[in-house]
C-alpha positions as YAML, in Angstrom:
chain: A
units: angstrom
residues:
- id: 1
  name: MET
  ca: [-39.88, 58.18, 36.46]
- id: 2
  name: PRO
  ca: [-37.90, 61.04, 38.12]
- id: 3
  name: PRO
  ca: [-39.00, 64.67, 36.97]
- id: 4
  name: ARG
  ca: [-37.05, 65.75, 33.62]
- id: 5
  name: ALA
  ca: [-34.58, 67.93, 35.16]
- id: 6
  name: ALA
  ca: [-33.45, 64.97, 37.53]
- id: 7
  name: LEU
  ca: [-31.19, 64.28, 34.72]
- id: 8
  name: TRP
  ca: [-29.22, 68.43, 33.88]
- id: 9
  name: THR
  ca: [-26.71, 66.90, 37.13]
- id: 10
  name: SER
  ca: [-23.63, 68.38, 37.79]
- id: 11
  name: ASN
  ca: [-21.77, 65.54, 37.55]
- id: 12
  name: PHE
  ca: [-24.26, 64.38, 35.03]
- id: 13
  name: THR
  ca: [-24.04, 67.51, 33.41]
- id: 14
  name: ARG
  ca: [-19.73, 67.76, 33.95]
- id: 15
  name: TYR
  ca: [-19.08, 63.95, 32.69]
- id: 16
  name: PHE
  ca: [-21.38, 64.43, 29.42]
- id: 17
  name: LEU
  ca: [-19.24, 67.94, 28.40]
- id: 18
  name: ALA
  ca: [-16.29, 64.74, 28.93]
- id: 19
  name: ARG
  ca: [-17.48, 62.73, 26.48]
- id: 20
  name: THR
  ca: [-19.05, 65.09, 23.67]
- id: 21
  name: VAL
  ca: [-15.54, 65.98, 23.87]
- id: 22
  name: SER
  ca: [-13.98, 63.28, 23.69]
- id: 23
  name: VAL
  ca: [-15.98, 61.77, 21.33]
- id: 24
  name: PHE
  ca: [-15.10, 65.24, 18.97]
- id: 25
  name: GLY
  ca: [-10.82, 64.43, 19.22]
- id: 26
  name: ASP
  ca: [-11.40, 60.83, 18.56]
- id: 27
  name: ALA
  ca: [-13.65, 61.58, 15.55]
- id: 28
  name: MET
  ca: [-10.55, 64.34, 14.95]
- id: 29
  name: LEU
  ca: [-7.95, 61.70, 14.78]
- id: 30
  name: ILE
  ca: [-8.66, 59.47, 11.99]
- id: 31
  name: VAL
  ca: [-9.03, 62.53, 9.79]
- id: 32
  name: ALA
  ca: [-5.50, 63.06, 11.41]
- id: 33
  name: SER
  ca: [-3.38, 60.39, 10.94]
- id: 34
  name: ALA
  ca: [-4.89, 59.89, 7.46]
- id: 35
  name: LEU
  ca: [-4.53, 63.73, 6.38]
- id: 36
  name: ALA
  ca: [-0.69, 64.15, 8.42]
- id: 37
  name: VAL
  ca: [0.37, 60.07, 8.10]
- id: 38
  name: GLY
  ca: [-0.27, 59.97, 5.35]
- id: 39
  name: HIS
  ca: [0.86, 62.69, 3.56]
- id: 40
  name: LEU
  ca: [4.28, 61.65, 5.30]
- id: 41
  name: TYR
  ca: [4.19, 58.12, 4.64]
- id: 42
  name: GLY
  ca: [1.62, 56.89, 2.81]
- id: 43
  name: ALA
  ca: [-0.91, 54.58, 3.00]
- id: 44
  name: THR
  ca: [1.40, 52.63, 4.22]
- id: 45
  name: GLY
  ca: [2.14, 54.48, 7.27]
- id: 46
  name: VAL
  ca: [-1.28, 55.09, 8.16]
- id: 47
  name: GLY
  ca: [-2.12, 51.84, 8.62]
- id: 48
  name: LEU
  ca: [0.82, 51.26, 10.87]
- id: 49
  name: VAL
  ca: [0.09, 53.84, 13.01]
- id: 50
  name: LEU
  ca: [-4.04, 52.76, 12.67]
- id: 51
  name: ALA
  ca: [-2.60, 49.43, 14.00]
- id: 52
  name: ALA
  ca: [0.22, 50.48, 16.67]
- id: 53
  name: PHE
  ca: [-3.35, 51.81, 18.97]
- id: 54
  name: SER
  ca: [-5.35, 49.07, 18.05]
- id: 55
  name: VAL
  ca: [-3.50, 46.34, 19.22]
- id: 56
  name: PRO
  ca: [-2.67, 47.53, 22.15]
- id: 57
  name: PHE
  ca: [-6.02, 48.52, 22.46]
- id: 58
  name: VAL
  ca: [-7.34, 45.33, 22.16]
- id: 59
  name: ALA
  ca: [-4.68, 43.94, 23.98]
- id: 60
  name: SER
  ca: [-5.13, 46.30, 26.74]
- id: 61
  name: ILE
  ca: [-8.58, 46.54, 27.76]
- id: 62
  name: LEU
  ca: [-10.10, 43.36, 29.27]
- id: 63
  name: PHE
  ca: [-7.36, 44.35, 32.71]
- id: 64
  name: GLY
  ca: [-9.11, 47.76, 31.98]
- id: 65
  name: GLY
  ca: [-12.04, 46.74, 32.67]
- id: 66
  name: VAL
  ca: [-10.45, 44.71, 36.00]
- id: 67
  name: PHE
  ca: [-8.55, 47.71, 37.35]
- id: 68
  name: ALA
  ca: [-12.36, 49.88, 36.95]
- id: 69
  name: ASP
  ca: [-13.80, 47.94, 38.36]
- id: 70
  name: ARG
  ca: [-10.70, 47.17, 41.35]
- id: 71
  name: ILE
  ca: [-9.86, 51.52, 42.20]
- id: 72
  name: GLY
  ca: [-12.92, 52.40, 40.52]
- id: 73
  name: ALA
  ca: [-13.69, 54.18, 36.40]
- id: 74
  name: ARG
  ca: [-13.20, 57.70, 37.29]
- id: 75
  name: PRO
  ca: [-9.50, 57.57, 38.12]
- id: 76
  name: LEU
  ca: [-8.14, 55.29, 35.84]
- id: 77
  name: MET
  ca: [-10.57, 57.31, 32.32]
- id: 78
  name: LEU
  ca: [-9.07, 60.62, 34.42]
- id: 79
  name: GLY
  ca: [-5.51, 59.12, 34.15]
- id: 80
  name: ALA
  ca: [-6.33, 57.77, 30.89]
- id: 81
  name: ASP
  ca: [-6.53, 61.00, 28.81]
- id: 82
  name: ILE
  ca: [-3.69, 62.96, 30.63]
- id: 83
  name: VAL
  ca: [-2.21, 60.24, 29.47]
- id: 84
  name: ARG
  ca: [-3.09, 60.36, 25.84]
- id: 85
  name: PHE
  ca: [-2.74, 64.43, 26.40]
- id: 86
  name: ALA
  ca: [0.71, 64.83, 26.55]
- id: 87
  name: ALA
  ca: [0.63, 61.68, 23.75]
- id: 88
  name: GLN
  ca: [-1.23, 63.56, 21.40]
- id: 89
  name: GLY
  ca: [0.87, 66.79, 22.61]
- id: 90
  name: THR
  ca: [4.06, 65.14, 22.25]
- id: 91
  name: VAL
  ca: [3.15, 64.85, 18.63]
- id: 92
  name: ALA
  ca: [1.71, 67.92, 17.99]
- id: 93
  name: ALA
  ca: [5.39, 69.51, 19.50]
- id: 94
  name: ALA
  ca: [6.71, 66.96, 16.56]
- id: 95
  name: PHE
  ca: [5.13, 68.43, 13.96]
- id: 96
  name: PHE
  ca: [5.66, 71.85, 15.09]
- id: 97
  name: VAL
  ca: [9.57, 71.62, 15.18]
- id: 98
  name: GLY
  ca: [9.71, 69.77, 12.20]
- id: 99
  name: THR
  ca: [8.59, 66.14, 10.65]
- id: 100
  name: PRO
  ca: [8.07, 62.75, 13.06]
- id: 101
  name: ALA
  ca: [9.70, 60.51, 12.82]
- id: 102
  name: LEU
  ca: [7.79, 57.81, 11.77]
- id: 103
  name: TRP
  ca: [9.24, 55.39, 14.71]
- id: 104
  name: LEU
  ca: [7.02, 58.56, 17.27]
- id: 105
  name: LEU
  ca: [4.50, 57.44, 15.94]
- id: 106
  name: LEU
  ca: [3.95, 54.26, 16.36]
- id: 107
  name: VAL
  ca: [5.40, 54.18, 20.18]
- id: 108
  name: CYS
  ca: [2.22, 57.29, 20.57]
- id: 109
  name: SER
  ca: [0.08, 55.10, 18.54]
- id: 110
  name: ALA
  ca: [0.81, 52.43, 20.92]
- id: 111
  name: VAL
  ca: [0.04, 55.17, 24.32]
- id: 112
  name: HIS
  ca: [-2.60, 56.44, 22.74]
- id: 113
  name: GLY
  ca: [-4.31, 52.40, 22.48]
- id: 114
  name: VAL
  ca: [-3.41, 51.36, 25.99]
- id: 115
  name: SER
  ca: [-5.21, 54.46, 27.40]
- id: 116
  name: SER
  ca: [-7.96, 53.90, 25.13]
- id: 117
  name: ALA
  ca: [-8.33, 50.93, 26.68]
- id: 118
  name: ALA
  ca: [-8.02, 51.59, 30.30]
- id: 119
  name: PHE
  ca: [-10.55, 54.71, 29.26]
- id: 120
  name: GLN
  ca: [-12.96, 52.75, 27.53]
- id: 121
  name: PRO
  ca: [-14.65, 50.33, 30.21]
- id: 122
  name: GLY
  ca: [-15.82, 53.16, 32.46]
- id: 123
  name: VAL
  ca: [-17.51, 54.89, 29.86]
- id: 124
  name: ASN
  ca: [-20.56, 52.59, 30.04]
- id: 125
  name: GLY
  ca: [-19.81, 52.17, 33.71]
- id: 126
  name: ILE
  ca: [-19.83, 55.23, 35.00]
- id: 127
  name: VAL
  ca: [-23.35, 56.68, 33.93]
- id: 128
  name: PRO
  ca: [-24.70, 54.83, 37.05]
- id: 129
  name: LEU
  ca: [-22.73, 56.88, 39.03]
- id: 130
  name: VAL
  ca: [-24.22, 59.60, 37.36]
- id: 131
  name: ALA
  ca: [-27.21, 59.30, 35.90]
- id: 132
  name: THR
  ca: [-31.11, 57.92, 38.09]
- id: 133
  name: ASP
  ca: [-32.49, 57.73, 34.19]
- id: 134
  name: LEU
  ca: [-29.90, 55.69, 32.45]
- id: 135
  name: HIS
  ca: [-32.17, 55.13, 30.20]
- id: 136
  name: ARG
  ca: [-32.49, 59.04, 28.63]
- id: 137
  name: ALA
  ca: [-29.10, 59.69, 30.04]
- id: 138
  name: ASN
  ca: [-27.64, 57.11, 27.21]
- id: 139
  name: ALA
  ca: [-29.87, 58.43, 24.87]
- id: 140
  name: THR
  ca: [-28.58, 62.27, 25.21]
- id: 141
  name: ILE
  ca: [-25.06, 60.89, 25.36]
- id: 142
  name: LYS
  ca: [-25.17, 58.77, 22.15]
- id: 143
  name: VAL
  ca: [-27.67, 62.36, 20.19]
- id: 144
  name: SER
  ca: [-24.84, 64.98, 21.58]
- id: 145
  name: GLN
  ca: [-21.68, 61.84, 20.47]
- id: 146
  name: SER
  ca: [-23.75, 61.49, 17.08]
- id: 147
  name: ILE
  ca: [-23.04, 65.32, 16.60]
- id: 148
  name: ALA
  ca: [-19.58, 65.58, 17.89]
- id: 149
  name: GLN
  ca: [-18.63, 61.66, 15.11]
- id: 150
  name: LEU
  ca: [-20.01, 65.00, 12.82]
- id: 151
  name: LEU
  ca: [-18.28, 67.72, 13.41]
- id: 152
  name: GLY
  ca: [-15.17, 65.86, 14.55]
- id: 153
  name: PRO
  ca: [-14.18, 65.54, 10.67]
- id: 154
  name: ALA
  ca: [-14.96, 68.68, 9.01]
- id: 155
  name: THR
  ca: [-12.95, 70.31, 11.83]
- id: 156
  name: ALA
  ca: [-9.85, 67.86, 11.15]
- id: 157
  name: GLY
  ca: [-10.36, 68.98, 7.43]
- id: 158
  name: VAL
  ca: [-9.92, 72.39, 7.92]
- id: 159
  name: VAL
  ca: [-7.80, 72.45, 10.97]
- id: 160
  name: PHE
  ca: [-5.41, 70.51, 8.53]
- id: 161
  name: GLY
  ca: [-5.94, 72.36, 5.35]
- id: 162
  name: PHE
  ca: [-5.78, 75.91, 7.15]
- id: 163
  name: LEU
  ca: [-2.64, 75.53, 9.69]
- id: 164
  name: GLY
  ca: [-1.48, 72.18, 9.12]
- id: 165
  name: ALA
  ca: [-0.45, 69.27, 11.44]
- id: 166
  name: GLY
  ca: [0.92, 70.56, 14.02]
- id: 167
  name: PRO
  ca: [-2.72, 72.39, 15.33]
- id: 168
  name: LEU
  ca: [-4.85, 69.70, 14.29]
- id: 169
  name: TYR
  ca: [-2.86, 67.15, 16.70]
- id: 170
  name: ALA
  ca: [-2.33, 70.30, 19.04]
- id: 171
  name: THR
  ca: [-6.64, 71.11, 19.20]
- id: 172
  name: ASP
  ca: [-6.73, 67.20, 18.96]
- id: 173
  name: ALA
  ca: [-4.81, 67.05, 22.84]
- id: 174
  name: ALA
  ca: [-6.74, 70.07, 23.59]
- id: 175
  name: THR
  ca: [-10.59, 67.95, 23.74]
- id: 176
  name: PHE
  ca: [-8.42, 65.17, 26.57]
- id: 177
  name: ALA
  ca: [-8.10, 68.37, 28.51]
- id: 178
  name: VAL
  ca: [-11.50, 69.38, 27.93]
- id: 179
  name: SER
  ca: [-12.03, 65.66, 29.24]
- id: 180
  name: ALA
  ca: [-10.85, 65.14, 32.21]
- id: 181
  name: ALA
  ca: [-10.86, 68.72, 33.36]
- id: 182
  name: CYS
  ca: [-15.04, 67.52, 33.35]
- id: 183
  name: LEU
  ca: [-13.92, 64.42, 35.78]
- id: 184
  name: ALA
  ca: [-12.08, 65.92, 38.24]
- id: 185
  name: GLY
  ca: [-14.59, 68.03, 39.01]
- id: 186
  name: LEU
  ca: [-16.97, 64.75, 39.42]
- id: 187
  name: ARG
  ca: [-18.14, 64.62, 43.07]
- id: 188
  name: LEU
  ca: [-18.74, 60.70, 43.62]
- id: 189
  name: GLY
  ca: [-18.92, 58.49, 46.75]
- id: 190
  name: ALA
  ca: [-15.28, 56.35, 47.37]
- id: 191
  name: VAL
  ca: [-14.90, 53.64, 45.62]
- id: 192
  name: PRO
  ca: [-14.40, 51.07, 48.32]
- id: 193
  name: PRO
  ca: [-10.89, 49.71, 48.60]
- id: 194
  name: PRO
  ca: [-10.12, 46.12, 45.97]
- id: 195
  name: ASP
  ca: [-10.22, 43.02, 48.59]
- id: 196
  name: GLY
  ca: [-7.04, 42.05, 49.60]
- id: 197
  name: SER
  ca: [-7.92, 38.39, 48.73]
- id: 198
  name: THR
  ca: [-8.85, 38.87, 44.93]
- id: 199
  name: SER
  ca: [-6.04, 39.83, 42.32]
- id: 200
  name: PRO
  ca: [-6.63, 41.51, 38.76]
- id: 201
  name: LEU
  ca: [-5.56, 37.67, 37.08]
- id: 202
  name: ARG
  ca: [-9.03, 36.63, 39.80]
- id: 203
  name: ASP
  ca: [-10.50, 39.51, 38.63]
- id: 204
  name: LEU
  ca: [-10.77, 38.68, 35.54]
- id: 205
  name: VAL
  ca: [-11.63, 35.48, 35.80]
- id: 206
  name: ALA
  ca: [-14.83, 36.40, 37.96]
- id: 207
  name: GLY
  ca: [-15.82, 38.30, 35.37]
- id: 208
  name: TRP
  ca: [-15.84, 35.75, 33.02]
- id: 209
  name: HIS
  ca: [-17.66, 34.01, 34.81]
- id: 210
  name: ALA
  ca: [-19.94, 36.63, 35.22]
- id: 211
  name: PHE
  ca: [-20.54, 37.43, 31.47]
- id: 212
  name: ARG
  ca: [-20.19, 34.34, 29.62]
- id: 213
  name: THR
  ca: [-23.62, 33.00, 32.42]
- id: 214
  name: ARG
  ca: [-25.49, 35.78, 31.38]
- id: 215
  name: THR
  ca: [-26.90, 34.34, 27.35]
- id: 216
  name: TRP
  ca: [-28.26, 37.52, 26.64]
- id: 217
  name: ILE
  ca: [-25.09, 38.90, 27.09]
- id: 218
  name: TRP
  ca: [-22.46, 36.78, 25.64]
- id: 219
  name: SER
  ca: [-25.11, 35.79, 22.35]
- id: 220
  name: VAL
  ca: [-24.92, 39.79, 21.94]
- id: 221
  name: ILE
  ca: [-21.74, 39.71, 21.88]
- id: 222
  name: LEU
  ca: [-21.35, 36.36, 19.47]
- id: 223
  name: VAL
  ca: [-23.33, 37.46, 16.24]
- id: 224
  name: TRP
  ca: [-21.16, 41.04, 16.52]
- id: 225
  name: VAL
  ca: [-18.24, 39.51, 16.23]
- id: 226
  name: VAL
  ca: [-19.55, 37.42, 12.86]
- id: 227
  name: TYR
  ca: [-21.02, 40.53, 12.46]
- id: 228
  name: GLY
  ca: [-16.67, 41.54, 12.39]
- id: 229
  name: VAL
  ca: [-15.63, 39.90, 9.99]
- id: 230
  name: LEU
  ca: [-18.55, 39.94, 7.51]
- id: 231
  name: LEU
  ca: [-20.64, 43.12, 7.97]
- id: 232
  name: PHE
  ca: [-18.86, 45.50, 10.21]
- id: 233
  name: GLY
  ca: [-15.52, 45.03, 8.48]
- id: 234
  name: PRO
  ca: [-15.65, 44.57, 5.03]
- id: 235
  name: LEU
  ca: [-18.33, 47.43, 5.37]
- id: 236
  name: ILE
  ca: [-16.05, 50.13, 5.95]
- id: 237
  name: PRO
  ca: [-12.56, 49.63, 3.28]
- id: 238
  name: LEU
  ca: [-14.83, 48.32, 0.25]
- id: 239
  name: GLY
  ca: [-18.05, 50.64, 0.41]
- id: 240
  name: SER
  ca: [-15.69, 54.06, 0.86]
- id: 241
  name: VAL
  ca: [-14.22, 51.76, -2.38]
- id: 242
  name: LEU
  ca: [-16.92, 51.95, -4.41]
- id: 243
  name: ILE
  ca: [-18.79, 55.11, -3.74]
- id: 244
  name: SER
  ca: [-14.92, 57.09, -4.59]
- id: 245
  name: GLY
  ca: [-14.67, 54.99, -7.31]
- id: 246
  name: ARG
  ca: [-18.09, 55.48, -9.12]
- id: 247
  name: LEU
  ca: [-19.19, 58.50, -7.25]
- id: 248
  name: GLY
  ca: [-16.28, 60.84, -6.77]
- id: 249
  name: ALA
  ca: [-14.77, 62.04, -3.05]
- id: 250
  name: PRO
  ca: [-17.22, 64.57, -2.29]
- id: 251
  name: ALA
  ca: [-20.34, 61.30, -2.08]
- id: 252
  name: TYR
  ca: [-18.33, 59.17, 0.31]
- id: 253
  name: GLY
  ca: [-17.85, 62.46, 2.79]
- id: 254
  name: TRP
  ca: [-21.47, 62.90, 1.84]
- id: 255
  name: THR
  ca: [-22.65, 59.40, 3.06]
- id: 256
  name: GLU
  ca: [-20.88, 59.65, 5.85]
- id: 257
  name: SER
  ca: [-22.60, 62.64, 6.96]
- id: 258
  name: GLY
  ca: [-25.98, 60.53, 5.97]
- id: 259
  name: LEU
  ca: [-24.87, 58.26, 8.57]
- id: 260
  name: ALA
  ca: [-23.96, 60.21, 11.50]
- id: 261
  name: ALA
  ca: [-27.51, 62.57, 10.63]
- id: 262
  name: GLY
  ca: [-29.31, 59.01, 10.72]
- id: 263
  name: ALA
  ca: [-27.01, 58.46, 14.18]
- id: 264
  name: ILE
  ca: [-28.81, 61.56, 15.85]
- id: 265
  name: VAL
  ca: [-32.39, 60.75, 15.01]
- id: 266
  name: GLY
  ca: [-31.96, 57.23, 16.43]
- id: 267
  name: GLY
  ca: [-31.26, 58.89, 19.71]
- id: 268
  name: LEU
  ca: [-33.98, 60.55, 19.14]
- id: 269
  name: VAL
  ca: [-36.34, 58.29, 18.97]
- id: 270
  name: ALA
  ca: [-34.40, 55.86, 21.42]
- id: 271
  name: LEU
  ca: [-34.96, 59.39, 24.04]
- id: 272
  name: ARG
  ca: [-38.79, 59.27, 23.63]
- id: 273
  name: LEU
  ca: [-39.55, 55.43, 23.57]
- id: 274
  name: HIS
  ca: [-38.99, 52.70, 26.21]
- id: 275
  name: PRO
  ca: [-39.98, 49.87, 24.75]
- id: 276
  name: GLY
  ca: [-40.81, 47.12, 27.45]
- id: 277
  name: ARG
  ca: [-38.58, 44.65, 26.22]
- id: 278
  name: PRO
  ca: [-35.77, 46.61, 24.49]
- id: 279
  name: LEU
  ca: [-33.33, 43.73, 22.73]
- id: 280
  name: ALA
  ca: [-36.38, 42.98, 20.88]
- id: 281
  name: ALA
  ca: [-36.67, 46.49, 20.19]
- id: 282
  name: GLY
  ca: [-32.77, 47.08, 18.91]
- id: 283
  name: ALA
  ca: [-32.43, 43.87, 16.93]
- id: 284
  name: ALA
  ca: [-35.57, 45.20, 15.47]
- id: 285
  name: ALA
  ca: [-34.22, 48.30, 14.64]
- id: 286
  name: MET
  ca: [-31.17, 46.75, 13.44]
- id: 287
  name: PHE
  ca: [-32.42, 45.48, 10.73]
- id: 288
  name: GLY
  ca: [-31.98, 48.92, 8.69]
- id: 289
  name: TYR
  ca: [-28.39, 48.10, 9.12]
- id: 290
  name: GLY
  ca: [-28.21, 46.02, 6.13]
- id: 291
  name: LEU
  ca: [-29.71, 49.26, 4.02]
- id: 292
  name: LEU
  ca: [-26.53, 50.94, 3.16]
- id: 293
  name: PRO
  ca: [-24.35, 47.62, 2.35]
- id: 294
  name: LEU
  ca: [-27.03, 46.94, -0.12]
- id: 295
  name: ALA
  ca: [-26.98, 50.27, -1.79]
- id: 296
  name: ILE
  ca: [-23.90, 50.01, -2.58]
- id: 297
  name: ALA
  ca: [-24.01, 46.65, -4.12]
- id: 298
  name: LEU
  ca: [-26.98, 47.94, -5.80]
- id: 299
  name: HIS
  ca: [-24.17, 50.71, -7.28]
- id: 300
  name: ALA
  ca: [-27.38, 53.20, -5.68]
- id: 301
  name: PRO
  ca: [-27.90, 56.84, -6.78]
- id: 302
  name: VAL
  ca: [-27.07, 59.08, -4.05]
- id: 303
  name: ALA
  ca: [-29.94, 60.22, -2.84]
- id: 304
  name: LEU
  ca: [-30.52, 56.36, -2.17]
- id: 305
  name: LEU
  ca: [-27.31, 56.01, -0.18]
- id: 306
  name: LEU
  ca: [-28.23, 59.08, 1.69]
- id: 307
  name: ALA
  ca: [-31.64, 57.23, 2.60]
- id: 308
  name: ALA
  ca: [-29.97, 53.98, 3.09]
- id: 309
  name: ALA
  ca: [-26.88, 56.19, 4.85]
- id: 310
  name: ALA
  ca: [-29.55, 57.63, 7.73]
- id: 311
  name: VAL
  ca: [-31.46, 54.51, 8.05]
- id: 312
  name: ASN
  ca: [-28.10, 52.36, 8.47]
- id: 313
  name: GLY
  ca: [-26.51, 55.25, 11.20]
- id: 314
  name: ALA
  ca: [-30.52, 54.91, 12.82]
- id: 315
  name: ALA
  ca: [-30.31, 52.35, 13.82]
- id: 316
  name: TRP
  ca: [-27.39, 52.12, 15.12]
- id: 317
  name: SER
  ca: [-28.12, 54.76, 17.41]
- id: 318
  name: PHE
  ca: [-30.98, 52.61, 18.46]
- id: 319
  name: TRP
  ca: [-29.58, 49.43, 19.45]
- id: 320
  name: SER
  ca: [-26.94, 51.17, 20.93]
- id: 321
  name: VAL
  ca: [-29.44, 53.98, 23.52]
- id: 322
  name: MET
  ca: [-31.15, 49.84, 23.89]
- id: 323
  name: TRP
  ca: [-27.97, 48.09, 24.97]
- id: 324
  name: GLN
  ca: [-26.30, 49.65, 26.93]
- id: 325
  name: THR
  ca: [-28.80, 50.98, 29.20]
- id: 326
  name: SER
  ca: [-29.94, 46.88, 29.92]
- id: 327
  name: VAL
  ca: [-26.96, 46.69, 30.34]
- id: 328
  name: GLN
  ca: [-25.88, 49.11, 32.41]
- id: 329
  name: THR
  ca: [-29.17, 47.93, 34.81]
- id: 330
  name: HIS
  ca: [-29.27, 44.38, 34.26]
- id: 331
  name: VAL
  ca: [-25.11, 43.78, 35.73]
- id: 332
  name: PRO
  ca: [-24.43, 44.18, 39.48]
- id: 333
  name: PRO
  ca: [-22.24, 47.61, 39.35]
- id: 334
  name: ALA
  ca: [-19.18, 45.74, 41.24]
- id: 335
  name: MET
  ca: [-18.64, 44.13, 38.01]
- id: 336
  name: LEU
  ca: [-19.85, 46.48, 35.74]
- id: 337
  name: ASN
  ca: [-16.96, 48.01, 33.70]
- id: 338
  name: ARG
  ca: [-15.72, 44.23, 33.60]
- id: 339
  name: ILE
  ca: [-18.30, 42.89, 31.91]
- id: 340
  name: THR
  ca: [-18.21, 45.88, 29.75]
- id: 341
  name: SER
  ca: [-14.24, 44.98, 29.08]
- id: 342
  name: TYR
  ca: [-15.11, 41.82, 27.20]
- id: 343
  name: GLU
  ca: [-17.74, 43.08, 25.12]
- id: 344
  name: VAL
  ca: [-15.86, 45.60, 24.01]
- id: 345
  name: PHE
  ca: [-12.60, 42.34, 23.88]
- id: 346
  name: GLY
  ca: [-15.44, 40.43, 21.03]
- id: 347
  name: SER
  ca: [-17.39, 43.45, 18.72]
- id: 348
  name: ASP
  ca: [-14.14, 45.68, 18.15]
- id: 349
  name: GLY
  ca: [-11.56, 42.25, 18.08]
- id: 350
  name: SER
  ca: [-12.58, 40.83, 15.09]
- id: 351
  name: LEU
  ca: [-13.05, 43.99, 13.22]
- id: 352
  name: PRO
  ca: [-9.79, 44.15, 11.93]
- id: 353
  name: VAL
  ca: [-9.71, 40.65, 10.48]
- id: 354
  name: GLY
  ca: [-12.85, 41.08, 8.88]
- id: 355
  name: GLN
  ca: [-11.13, 44.75, 7.86]
- id: 356
  name: ALA
  ca: [-8.41, 42.40, 6.43]
- id: 357
  name: LEU
  ca: [-9.78, 40.27, 4.82]
- id: 358
  name: ALA
  ca: [-12.45, 42.17, 3.10]
- id: 359
  name: GLY
  ca: [-10.11, 43.22, 0.30]
- id: 360
  name: PRO
  ca: [-8.64, 39.61, -0.56]
- id: 361
  name: VAL
  ca: [-12.12, 37.97, -0.76]
- id: 362
  name: ALA
  ca: [-13.17, 41.21, -3.33]
- id: 363
  name: ALA
  ca: [-10.76, 40.71, -5.76]
- id: 364
  name: ALA
  ca: [-11.37, 37.24, -5.88]
- id: 365
  name: LEU
  ca: [-15.21, 37.26, -5.95]
- id: 366
  name: THR
  ca: [-15.55, 41.68, -7.22]
- id: 367
  name: ALA
  ca: [-16.08, 44.33, -3.87]
- id: 368
  name: GLU
  ca: [-20.24, 43.69, -4.52]
- id: 369
  name: ALA
  ca: [-21.18, 40.74, -4.38]
- id: 370
  name: VAL
  ca: [-18.75, 40.85, -0.59]
- id: 371
  name: LEU
  ca: [-21.05, 43.85, 0.26]
- id: 372
  name: GLY
  ca: [-24.43, 41.83, -0.81]
- id: 373
  name: PHE
  ca: [-23.32, 38.35, 1.31]
- id: 374
  name: SER
  ca: [-23.03, 40.81, 4.07]
- id: 375
  name: VAL
  ca: [-27.01, 42.16, 3.81]
- id: 376
  name: GLY
  ca: [-27.51, 38.12, 4.44]
- id: 377
  name: VAL
  ca: [-25.97, 37.78, 7.34]
- id: 378
  name: SER
  ca: [-26.74, 41.32, 8.82]
- id: 379
  name: VAL
  ca: [-30.43, 40.29, 8.40]
- id: 380
  name: LEU
  ca: [-29.46, 36.38, 10.00]
- id: 381
  name: GLY
  ca: [-27.83, 38.31, 12.57]
- id: 382
  name: CYS
  ca: [-31.39, 39.89, 13.71]
- id: 383
  name: VAL
  ca: [-33.35, 37.36, 13.27]
- id: 384
  name: ALA
  ca: [-30.79, 35.47, 15.27]
- id: 385
  name: LEU
  ca: [-30.74, 37.63, 17.86]
- id: 386
  name: LEU
  ca: [-34.63, 38.16, 18.16]
- id: 387
  name: LEU
  ca: [-34.88, 33.32, 18.28]
- id: 388
  name: ILE
  ca: [-32.97, 33.91, 21.41]
- id: 389
  name: PRO
  ca: [-35.70, 34.04, 24.08]
- id: 390
  name: ALA
  ca: [-33.21, 35.68, 26.85]
- id: 391
  name: VAL
  ca: [-32.68, 38.12, 24.54]
- id: 392
  name: ARG
  ca: [-35.93, 38.57, 22.86]
- id: 393
  name: GLY
  ca: [-37.52, 38.18, 26.63]
- id: 394
  name: LEU
  ca: [-35.11, 41.02, 28.53]
- id: 395
  name: ARG
  ca: [-37.68, 43.38, 30.49]
- id: 396
  name: ARG
  ca: [-36.61, 47.43, 30.85]
- id: 397
  name: ILE
  ca: [-35.56, 48.22, 33.98]
- id: 398
  name: GLU
  ca: [-37.24, 51.43, 35.09]
- id: 399
  name: HIS
  ca: [-33.96, 53.09, 36.04]
- id: 400
  name: ARG
  ca: [-31.85, 52.54, 38.78]
- id: 401
  name: GLU
  ca: [-30.32, 54.29, 42.13]
- id: 402
  name: PRO
  ca: [-27.21, 55.93, 41.59]
- id: 403
  name: ALA
  ca: [-23.91, 53.26, 42.79]
- id: 404
  name: GLU
  ca: [-22.80, 55.98, 45.12]
- id: 405
  name: ALA
  ca: [-26.14, 56.16, 46.84]
- id: 406
  name: THR
  ca: [-26.63, 52.20, 47.23]
- id: 407
  name: ALA
  ca: [-23.43, 51.66, 48.96]
- id: 408
  name: ALA
  ca: [-23.17, 54.64, 51.81]
- id: 409
  name: ARG
  ca: [-26.58, 53.29, 52.74]
...
């Protein structure tokens, strides 16, 4: 393993700052939409604005991976940050001068969704370009992101409460400007020009072939698709309603804080542990994820609810580090961004389905019954992962030489 100080190179430090600030802005954006848009257009307006982001994001994510592999992750991410800065800046200016029209909010949200789809595949693919010890790099970034996710919503609430929607969106836009500046400062090797004999569509097909021939990848994503519909999707809307209705809105805020605090702990644990079979260790940790829906369904008191939320966040954080490091070390660099785009498409694409079905199903069966079923799905998913030999037996690769060094040699 390289010396500990070797992690904090100038490239990694810049990328670390870019990701931390960007995640902080993303965490602010959710609250900004709920508060600022909800104040003007109600719950319907919030739903439309969020959908205007999600639909273009899912529709564009696969081609985001293709172009990240063709032209390099950094220029695509840099361009995406510039576009997101312009989109959020436009919304901020509209709030400063008056009341923005709903159509303007929808258009800017859609532009933000497409640019985020261009940004997201490179999040995984650029780490091997800036670090050699990928496990430590991913764990360090995960801890920082968890802190940003803890502070972002609180900051958004304070800014909106004291200054209003315009400054809130301006602050969010500024986070993308900072991220773009950090990415622009990266010093990476030149990306080989795309093969003239291929087209983006052929690259997309090649990415699919690479994805489906790796059993350990598509098996995990298949479980995540089921989770999106039956676990991740119902948990947020039903959990917020049950917790707020029984214990009040502050209790739900504390639960979210418990999730973020647990995620920080999970990242720190992942920073210390280097299991020989990372996906098996991550799947074992994910058994703790089901404690939160279980606590909500059983109407647990606040103390147990917060403990369950912390375990939930820690389990998710630990799994994320194991998964990202495995993908980055086992997938060829030339295919990494496309594999990541298929991963995001599968895992995120089913989430809106689960969120949309949660309300009607809960109305027929009760929210507690739906979350109780989610607990069973959570356990069965972990069991399935541990029973799949390709997932259970995947071995850790200690580290990979930065990709630009390999290309230069």
